[in-house]
C-alpha positions in Angstrom: -44.7 -0.5 13.8 -47.8 -0.1 11.7 -48.0 -2.2 8.5 -50.1 -1.4 5.4 -51.7 -4.0 3.3 -53.9 -3.7 0.2 -55.9 -6.2 -1.8 -56.9 -4.9 -5.2 -59.5 -6.9 -7.1 -60.6 -6.0 -10.6 -62.7 -7.9 -13.1 -63.1 -7.1 -16.8 -64.0 -10.4 -18.3 -67.2 -12.3 -17.5 -68.3 -15.8 -18.7 -72.0 -15.0 -18.3 -73.2 -12.9 -21.3 -75.6 -11.2 -18.9 -72.7 -9.2 -17.6 -71.3 -6.5 -19.8 -67.6 -6.6 -20.5 -65.7 -3.8 -18.7 -62.7 -2.0 -20.1 -61.6 0.2 -17.2 -61.0 -2.1 -14.1 -57.8 -3.7 -15.4 -56.1 -0.4 -16.0 -57.6 0.9 -12.8 -56.2 -1.9 -10.7 -52.7 -1.6 -12.2 -52.3 2.1 -11.6 -54.1 2.1 -8.3 -51.9 -0.7 -7.0 -48.8 1.2 -8.2 -49.8 4.4 -6.4 -50.5 2.4 -3.2 -47.1 0.8 -3.4 -45.0 3.7 -4.5 -46.6 6.7 -2.8 -48.5 5.2 0.2 -46.1 2.4 1.1 -48.6 -0.4 1.0 -47.8 -4.1 0.4 -50.2 -4.8 -2.4 -51.7 -8.0 -3.9 -53.6 -7.7 -7.2 -56.3 -10.1 -8.4 -57.4 -9.6 -12.0 -60.2 -11.6 -13.6 -60.3 -14.4 -11.0 -63.2 -16.7 -10.2 -65.4 -16.6 -7.1 -63.5 -19.3 -5.2 -60.1 -17.7 -5.5 -61.5 -14.2 -4.9 -63.3 -15.3 -1.7 -60.2 -17.2 -0.4 -58.0 -14.1 -1.1 -60.4 -11.9 0.9 -60.5 -14.3 3.7 -56.8 -14.6 3.9 -56.4 -10.8 3.6 -58.2 -10.0 6.8 -56.8 -13.1 8.7 -53.9 -13.0 11.1 -53.4 -9.2 11.1 -52.2 -7.0 14.0 -54.2 -4.5 15.9 -52.4 -1.5 14.2 -52.4 -2.8 10.7 -54.1 -0.7 8.0 -56.0 -2.8 5.6 -57.4 -1.5 2.3 -59.7 -3.6 0.1 -60.4 -2.2 -3.4 -62.9 -3.8 -5.8 -63.8 -2.7 -9.4 -66.3 -4.6 -11.4 -70.0 -5.5 -11.3 -72.0 -5.1 -8.2 -75.4 -6.9 -8.2 -78.4 -7.1 -5.9 -80.2 -10.4 -5.5 -84.0 -10.7 -5.6 -83.9 -10.8 -1.8 -82.1 -7.5 -1.7 -78.6 -8.7 -0.8 -75.5 -7.2 -2.4 -73.0 -9.4 -4.3 -69.7 -8.7 -6.0 -69.5 -10.5 -9.4 -66.4 -12.6 -10.2 -65.5 -13.7 -13.7 -67.4 -17.0 -13.3 -70.4 -15.6 -11.6 -73.7 -16.7 -13.1 -76.6 -14.3 -12.8 -79.2 -17.1 -12.5 -77.4 -18.6 -9.5 -76.0 -15.4 -8.1 -75.7 -16.3 -4.5 -73.8 -19.5 -5.2 -71.3 -18.0 -7.7 -70.4 -14.6 -6.4 -68.9 -12.9 -3.3 -71.6 -11.8 -0.8 -71.2 -8.4 0.9 -72.1 -10.2 4.1 -69.0 -12.4 3.7 -66.7 -9.3 3.5 -68.4 -7.8 6.5 -67.9 -11.0 8.6 -64.2 -11.1 7.5 -63.7 -7.5 8.5 -65.5 -8.0 11.8 -63.3 -11.1 12.6 -60.0 -9.3 11.8 -57.8 -8.0 14.6 -57.0 -4.9 12.5 -58.6 -1.8 13.9 -58.1 0.2 10.7 -60.0 -0.9 7.7 -60.8 0.9 4.4 -63.1 -0.6 1.8 -63.3 1.1 -1.7 -66.0 -0.1 -4.1 -66.0 1.2 -7.7 -69.0 -0.7 -8.9 -72.6 0.1 -9.7 -75.6 -0.4 -7.5 -78.5 0.6 -9.7 -80.5 -0.4 -12.7 -79.4 2.5 -15.0 -79.5 2.0 -18.8 -77.5 4.9 -20.0 -74.7 3.8 -22.3 -71.3 3.8 -20.6 -73.0 2.3 -17.5 -71.7 -0.7 -15.6 -75.2 -1.5 -14.4 -76.4 -5.0 -14.0 -79.4 -5.6 -11.7 -80.9 -3.4 -9.1 -79.4 -1.4 -6.3 -79.1 -1.7 -2.6 -77.6 0.6 0.0 -74.0 -0.3 0.6 -74.2 1.3 4.1 -76.6 -1.4 5.1 -74.7 -4.2 3.3 -71.4 -3.4 5.0 -72.6 -2.2 8.4 -71.1 -4.3 11.1 -69.4 -4.0 14.5 -66.0 -3.3 13.2 -63.9 -0.5 14.7 -62.4 2.2 12.6 -64.0 1.1 9.3 -64.5 3.5 6.4 -66.4 2.6 3.2 -65.9 4.7 0.1 -68.2 4.0 -2.9 -68.3 5.3 -6.4 -72.1 5.9 -6.3 -75.0 6.1 -3.9 -77.6 3.4 -3.6 -79.5 4.4 -6.8 -76.8 5.2 -9.3 -74.3 3.5 -11.6 -70.6 3.9 -11.8 -69.5 5.7 -14.9 -66.8 3.9 -16.9 -66.4 6.1 -20.0 -67.7 5.9 -23.6 -67.2 2.3 -24.6 -69.1 3.0 -27.9 -66.2 5.2 -28.9 -63.6 2.7 -27.6 -62.6 4.8 -24.7 -60.6 2.7 -22.3 -59.7 5.3 -19.7 -60.0 4.8 -16.0 -63.4 5.0 -14.3 -64.1 8.5 -13.2 -64.1 7.6 -9.5 -60.9 5.6 -9.5 -59.3 8.2 -11.8 -59.7 10.9 -9.1 -58.7 8.6 -6.3 -55.4 8.0 -8.1 -55.1 11.7 -8.8 -55.8 12.5 -5.2 -53.3 10.0 -3.8 -50.6 11.5 -6.1 -51.0 14.7 -4.1 -54.1 16.6 -5.3 -56.1 15.5 -2.2 -53.6 17.1 0.2 -55.7 20.2 0.5 -54.0 21.5 3.7 -50.5 21.0 2.3 -49.2 19.0 5.3 -47.7 16.2 3.3 -50.3 13.7 4.4 -53.4 12.4 2.8 -56.2 11.0 5.0 -59.1 8.9 3.9 -61.4 11.9 4.4 -59.2 14.2 2.3 -59.1 11.6 -0.5 -62.9 11.2 -0.4 -63.5 14.9 -0.3 -61.3 15.4 -3.3 -62.8 12.6 -5.4 -66.3 13.6 -4.5 -65.9 17.2 -5.7 -64.3 16.1 -8.9 -66.7 13.3 -9.7 -69.9 15.3 -9.3 -68.4 18.0 -11.4 -67.6 15.7 -14.3 -70.6 13.3 -14.0 -73.4 15.0 -12.1 -75.5 11.8 -12.3 -72.9 10.0 -10.1 -72.6 10.8 -6.4 -69.9 9.0 -4.4 -70.7 8.1 -0.9 -68.8 7.6 2.4 -69.7 5.7 5.6 -67.7 5.4 8.7 -68.2 3.0 11.6 -66.8 3.8 15.0 -64.0 5.8 13.4 -61.5 7.2 15.9 -59.0 9.7 14.7 -57.9 10.2 11.1 -56.8 7.2 8.9 -53.7 8.4 7.1 -53.1 6.7 3.7 -50.1 8.7 2.4 -47.6 10.2 4.8 -45.1 11.5 2.3 -46.2 12.6 -1.2 -42.8 11.7 -2.7 -42.3 8.4 -1.0 -38.8 6.9 -0.6 -39.9 3.8 -2.5 -40.2 5.8 -5.8 -37.0 5.3 -7.7 -36.0 8.2 -10.0 -35.9 7.5 -13.7 -33.0 9.3 -15.5 -34.0 12.3 -17.5 -33.2 12.3 -21.2 -29.9 13.7 -22.4 -31.7 16.1 -24.7 -33.6 17.5 -21.7 -30.5 17.8 -19.6 -28.8 19.6 -22.5 -31.6 22.2 -22.5 -31.3 22.6 -18.7 -27.6 23.2 -18.8 -27.6 25.6 -21.7 -26.0 29.0 -21.0 -29.0 30.9 -22.5 -31.7 31.4 -19.9 -34.4 31.2 -22.6 -33.3 27.8 -23.6 -33.2 26.7 -19.9 -36.7 28.0 -19.5 -37.9 25.6 -22.3 -36.3 22.8 -20.4 -38.0 23.8 -17.1 -41.4 23.8 -18.9 -40.7 20.2 -20.0 -39.9 19.3 -16.4 -43.2 20.8 -15.3 -45.0 18.6 -17.9 -43.3 15.6 -16.4 -44.7 16.5 -12.9 -48.2 16.1 -14.4 -47.5 12.8 -16.1 -48.2 9.3 -14.9 -44.6 8.1 -14.6 -43.8 8.3 -10.8 -40.1 7.8 -11.4 -39.9 10.7 -13.9 -42.0 12.8 -11.6 -39.4 12.3 -8.8 -36.5 13.1 -11.2 -38.3 16.2 -12.4 -39.0 17.3 -8.8 -35.3 16.8 -7.9 -34.1 18.8 -10.9 -36.6 21.6 -10.3 -35.5 21.8 -6.6 -31.9 22.0 -7.8 -32.8 24.8 -10.2 -34.8 26.7 -7.6 -31.7 26.6 -5.3 -28.8 27.2 -7.7 -29.8 28.6 -11.1 -28.1 31.9 -12.0 -31.3 33.4 -13.2 -33.6 34.8 -10.5 -36.6 34.4 -12.8 -35.9 30.8 -13.5 -35.3 30.1 -9.8 -38.7 31.6 -9.0 -40.4 29.6 -11.9 -39.0 26.3 -10.6 -39.8 27.2 -7.0 -43.3 28.3 -7.8 -44.2 25.0 -9.5 -42.8 23.0 -6.5 -44.8 25.1 -4.1 -48.0 24.7 -6.1 -47.8 21.0 -5.4 -46.6 21.3 -1.8 -43.2 19.8 -2.7 -40.5 21.7 -0.8 -37.4 20.6 1.0 -35.3 17.5 0.5 -36.8 14.7 -1.7 -38.3 12.0 0.4 -38.2 14.0 3.6 -41.1 13.4 5.9 -42.9 16.7 6.8 -42.7 17.7 10.4 -46.3 18.4 11.5 -48.9 20.3 9.4 -48.2 23.7 8.1 -49.7 26.8 9.6 -53.4 26.9 8.8 -53.1 30.5 7.5 -49.9 30.9 5.5 -51.4 33.8 3.5 -50.0 37.3 3.1 -51.1 40.4 1.2 -48.7 42.5 -0.9 -49.2 45.3 -3.3 -48.0 45.1 -6.9 -48.0 47.6 -9.8 -49.3 46.4 -13.2 -48.8 48.0 -16.5 -51.9 50.1 -16.4 -50.8 51.8 -13.3 -53.7 50.3 -11.3 -52.7 48.9 -7.9 -54.1 45.5 -7.1 -53.5 43.0 -4.3 -52.7 39.4 -4.8 -53.2 36.7 -2.3 -50.1 34.5 -2.5 -49.2 31.3 -0.7 -45.5 31.4 0.1 -44.1 28.0 1.2 -40.5 28.7 0.4 -38.1 30.1 3.0 -37.0 32.9 0.6 -40.6 34.0 0.1 -41.3 34.1 3.8 -38.1 36.0 4.4 -38.9 38.7 1.9 -42.4 39.1 3.3 -41.5 39.2 6.9 -38.7 41.8 6.2 -40.9 44.0 4.1 -42.4 47.1 5.6 -46.2 47.2 5.1 -47.8 50.4 3.8 -49.0 52.7 6.5 -52.4 52.9 4.8 -53.3 49.9 2.8 -54.9 50.7 -0.5 -58.3 49.1 -1.3 -58.1 45.6 -2.5 -60.4 43.3 -4.5 -60.5 39.9 -2.9 -61.7 36.5 -3.8 -63.4 34.6 -1.0 -62.2 31.1 -0.1 -64.2 28.1 -1.4 -67.7 28.1 0.2 -67.5 31.8 1.3 -69.4 34.5 -0.5 -67.7 37.8 0.4 -70.2 40.7 0.9 -67.5 43.3 1.3 -63.8 43.4 0.2 -61.7 42.6 3.2 -58.5 44.6 3.8 -56.0 42.6 5.8 -52.4 43.7 5.3 -49.7 41.5 6.7 -47.8 42.7 9.8 -44.5 41.2 10.9 -44.7 39.5 14.3 -42.9 42.4 16.0 -45.4 45.0 15.0 -49.0 45.6 16.1 -51.7 46.2 13.5 -53.7 49.3 13.8 -56.5 49.3 16.4 -59.7 47.8 15.0 -63.3 48.4 15.9 -66.0 45.9 16.3 -67.3 44.8 12.9 -70.6 46.0 11.6 -73.1 43.9 9.6 -71.3 45.1 6.4 -68.2 43.4 7.5 -69.8 40.0 7.6 -69.3 37.3 4.9 -71.7 34.4 4.5 -70.8 30.8 4.2 -72.4 28.5 1.6 -74.5 27.1 4.5 -75.9 30.6 5.2 -73.7 31.0 8.3 -72.7 34.6 9.0 -68.9 34.8 9.3 -67.1 37.3 11.6 -63.7 38.8 10.7 -61.1 38.6 13.4 -58.2 40.8 12.2 -54.5 39.8 12.2 -52.5 40.7 15.3 -51.2 39.7 18.6 -53.2 38.7 21.7 -52.6 37.2 25.1 -53.4 33.5 25.5 -53.9 31.5 28.7 -54.6 32.5 32.3 -52.8 32.6 35.6 -54.3 31.4 38.8 -56.6 28.7 37.3 -55.9 25.3 35.8 -52.3 24.3 35.2 -52.9 23.6 31.5 -53.7 27.3 31.0 -50.2 28.4 31.9 -47.9 30.0 31.1 -49.7 33.0 29.8 -48.1 33.8 26.5 -48.4 36.1 23.4 -49.6 34.7 20.1 -49.7 36.3 16.7 -52.5 35.2 14.4 -53.2 36.0 10.8 -56.7 37.3 10.0 -59.5 34.7 9.9 -63.2 34.4 9.7 -65.2 32.4 12.3 -68.8 31.3 12.4 -71.0 33.8 14.3 -72.8 31.0 16.1 -72.6 27.3 16.5 -73.7 25.1 13.5 -77.4 24.4 13.7 -79.4 21.2 13.3 -80.8 22.5 10.0 -77.4 23.3 8.6 -76.0 19.9 9.5 -79.0 18.1 8.1 -78.2 19.5 4.6 -74.7 18.0 4.9 -76.2 14.6 5.9 -78.6 14.8 2.9 -75.7 15.4 0.6 -74.1 12.2 2.0 -71.0 14.2 3.1 -71.7 13.9 6.8 -72.8 11.1 9.1 -76.1 11.6 11.0 -75.8 12.6 14.6 -75.4 9.5 16.8 -78.6 10.4 18.7 -81.5 12.6 17.7 -82.8 13.3 21.2 -82.2 16.1 23.7 -82.4 16.1 27.5 -85.8 17.6 28.0 -87.0 19.5 24.9 -87.9 16.7 22.6 -90.0 15.1 25.3 -91.7 18.5 26.0 -92.5 18.8 22.3 -93.5 15.2 21.8 -90.9 14.8 19.1 -87.1 14.5 18.5 -84.5 17.2 18.7 -82.6 16.6 15.5 -84.9 16.5 12.4 -87.7 18.4 14.2 -88.4 21.8 12.5 -89.0 23.3 16.0 -85.3 22.9 16.7 -83.8 23.7 13.3 -82.1 26.8 14.8 -80.6 25.0 17.8 -77.0 23.7 17.9 -76.5 20.3 16.4 -75.2 17.8 19.0 -74.0 14.2 19.2 -71.5 14.9 16.5 -67.9 13.5 16.8 -64.7 15.5 16.0 -64.4 13.6 12.7 -68.0 14.5 11.7 -67.5 18.1 12.7 -64.4 18.3 10.5 -66.3 16.7 7.6 -69.0 19.3 7.9 -66.6 22.2 7.9 -64.8 20.7 4.8 -68.2 20.4 3.1 -68.8 24.1 3.5 -65.3 25.1 2.5 -64.1 25.9 6.0 -62.4 24.0 8.9 -62.5 23.8 12.6 -60.9 26.8 14.4 -57.5 26.3 16.1 -57.5 26.7 19.8 -55.7 30.0 19.5 -58.2 31.3 17.0 -61.1 30.3 19.2 -59.6 31.9 22.3 -58.8 35.2 20.5 -62.3 35.4 19.0 -63.8 34.7 22.4 -61.7 36.8 24.8 -59.6 39.5 23.1 -60.6 43.2 23.3 -58.8 44.6 20.2 -59.5 48.2 21.2 -58.2 48.1 24.8 -55.6 45.4 24.0 -56.8 43.4 27.0 -58.1 40.0 27.7 -61.7 39.4 28.9 -62.5 36.6 31.3 -65.7 35.9 29.5 -66.6 36.9 25.9 -68.6 40.0 27.1 -66.5 41.0 30.0 -65.6 39.9 33.6 -68.9 39.4 35.3 -71.4 36.6 34.7 -75.1 35.7 35.1 -77.8 34.0 33.1 -78.5 37.0 30.9 -75.1 36.5 29.1 -75.0 32.8 28.6 -76.8 29.5 28.9 -74.9 27.6 31.7 -75.6 26.0 35.0 -76.0 29.3 36.7 -75.3 30.7 40.2 -76.4 28.8 43.3 -76.5 25.5 41.4 -79.6 26.5 39.5 -80.0 25.8 35.8 -80.2 28.9 33.5 -82.3 26.8 31.1 -81.5 23.1 31.6 -81.0 22.3 27.9 -79.9 23.9 24.6 -81.3 27.2 23.4 -81.5 28.6 19.9 -78.1 29.9 18.6 -77.7 33.6 19.0 -80.1 33.7 21.8 -77.8 35.8 24.1 -76.8 38.9 22.1 -75.6 40.5 25.4 -73.0 37.7 25.5 -71.3 38.7 22.3 -67.5 38.9 22.2 -65.6 42.1 21.2 -65.7 41.0 17.6 -69.4 40.1 17.7 -69.2 36.3 17.9 -72.0 34.7 19.8 -72.5 31.6 22.0 -68.8 31.2 22.9 -69.7 30.6 26.5 -72.3 28.0 27.5 -75.1 26.4 25.4 -72.8 23.6 24.0 -69.2 22.7 24.2 -67.4 23.2 20.9 -64.8 20.9 19.1 -61.5 22.5 18.3 -59.0 21.5 15.5 -56.1 21.0 17.9 -55.1 17.9 19.7 -54.7 18.3 23.5 -51.5 18.3 25.5 -51.6 19.9 29.0 -48.0 21.2 28.7 -48.5 22.6 25.2 -48.5 26.3 26.2 -44.9 26.0 27.3 -43.8 25.0 23.8 -46.4 26.8 21.6 -45.3 28.5 18.4 -45.5 32.3 18.4 -47.2 32.6 15.0 -50.3 30.7 14.1 -50.0 27.8 16.5 -51.9 24.6 15.6 -51.4 22.5 18.7 -49.3 19.4 19.3 -48.5 17.0 16.5 -50.0 14.1 18.3 -52.3 13.2 21.1 -55.1 10.9 22.0 -57.7 13.6 22.8 -59.0 16.7 21.2 -59.5 20.1 22.7 -63.1 21.4 23.3 -63.9 24.9 24.5 -66.7 27.1 25.9 -68.6 25.0 28.4 -72.3 24.1 28.1 -75.7 24.5 29.6 -74.5 21.8 32.1 -71.3 23.5 33.2 -71.8 24.0 36.9 -68.9 26.4 37.7 -68.5 29.9 36.3 -64.8 29.2 35.8 -65.8 26.4 33.4 -67.2 28.8 30.8 -64.2 31.2 31.0 -62.7 31.9 27.6 -59.3 30.5 28.7 -60.7 27.2 30.2 -59.5 24.1 28.4 -61.1 20.6 28.3 -60.6 17.6 26.1 -62.3 14.4 24.9 -61.5 11.4 22.6 -62.2 12.3 18.9 -65.0 9.8 18.6 -66.9 11.1 21.7 -70.4 12.6 21.2 -72.7 14.1 23.7 -76.0 16.0 24.1 -74.0 19.1 25.1 -71.2 19.0 22.5 -71.3 20.8 19.1 -69.0 22.9 17.0 -68.5 26.0 14.8 -66.2 26.5 11.8 -63.5 29.0 10.7 -61.6 29.9 7.5 -58.6 31.9 6.5 -59.5 35.5 5.7 -59.4 36.2 1.9 
């Protein structure tokens, strides 16, 4: 069984007057440790204001004698200093600046300790400065160095999260005004672990989700501070929190006065009590949070007033807290739990609201409602990272009904992502997934219902991915070469303007997901990808290839007939307009394989959900689709063909595209 261990180190007091006194780390450490214990289930050791010797010994013991599956998290808040030789050191309370190397904790020592550990899952979080900034409120001492270099080693599954990049300071708050609040970075880490980072609502918080949440919040509050993330040989996702209301959180009794309000016969008085419960959900006391959640769940289930049941249920759903307290969610929720419904407002104007229903009652009402025969025009708000160029009309249809026939979208139907990627609308409805007479993992052929979604028109390009790397939200490709083209052009493939419009390659599944999150999208599910590639929504039939049922090199870049290469390397995205799918999506056969969101199981089709399937809950490999320029058999670029690779795999013929729920 996996064990979780955390070592939380924080220093506020320094003997050397060259180090500014810090107010935040002590409070940071206490609350961060509490959240790790109560919500994430870590066994936590806290070191506050200790000297170099005790700190170094604690770090050494922390990484020693661990098991292969143990998850180790080391957190440090305090001063980070660079020596004259450019080496990074973490200052202890007795560190002397004039003998820095002899009195502080070298980054190299931490790296060696991590390398020597048997643990294959390690997370390092540094909330310290690495620059010579002089703004007041700064924690800066000394000059900066790149933490990516300081902590790079041969560890497996190592993730480093830092409060700043290599040239910035970590903002602590306004010490001139006596503000002793948490540091900005740690504040949002704590907030994220409490549930805000669970953006997909699956009850789990991964390291990547936590970083993404903290990054967005920090840069919004303090634009001069840019958190950074580095990952080394990361395989799969490191899950920090598996249940947002962990069993270890003991409820704290609610006050008798509040209970009196909640039991009052007058609904207006009970509503006042519910509002007080909601305020407790946003407080810092985890025990009261749990008690408030339990009481709200009881109100949502049993109160005599429908309005009060809805009010309580809505607050729980907003936070993704549904079902029994402490119950572990079973698998992630559907990636598209969105429905349209029409509502009359006082002015008589009909508007549409996009509502996320997580409660069983809400789902029941929606699935048993009869949609209007002709949906009225709606004004929609695009998801994060998507700029809608035309309002999208996507009424919900129960699984038993077919939506009206659609026609291929025109240019006006396109939306554009924040990366400039054209997005193609795939309407809601049923389609046929799988294929008979080919590989066993494509059977049985089955019917799937998907909600409407948008998918990238082409694969993500080198130029697009490079912007994510520049923002420090993506790792660089693991190689920057191609098979032949970089040699022919006497340059590299990635980073060469001549290949800006070519698909990015040598990107792992983890990195592909990071990019999609950065642009406000996600990887497509296997069902979404196959529908976008193969379904003819007019004829209600499945195509063998995106364009139809015959194949040659005019439709796609693959190995070709007669064992001859069509091209022999990647081609620019969108280079084969004749190979477009019914919906107008390009490059879904050949050029490069594409990562999919789903994990792979050969028998999954026999147990797949009917509505919005998201793949098996576990698996060692990830689905990839579409074939590549090296695919030697025509059957290998069929829209139903399935393949899989470990999530950390990269290759010169493997890329990705993103998708997003339709607004």
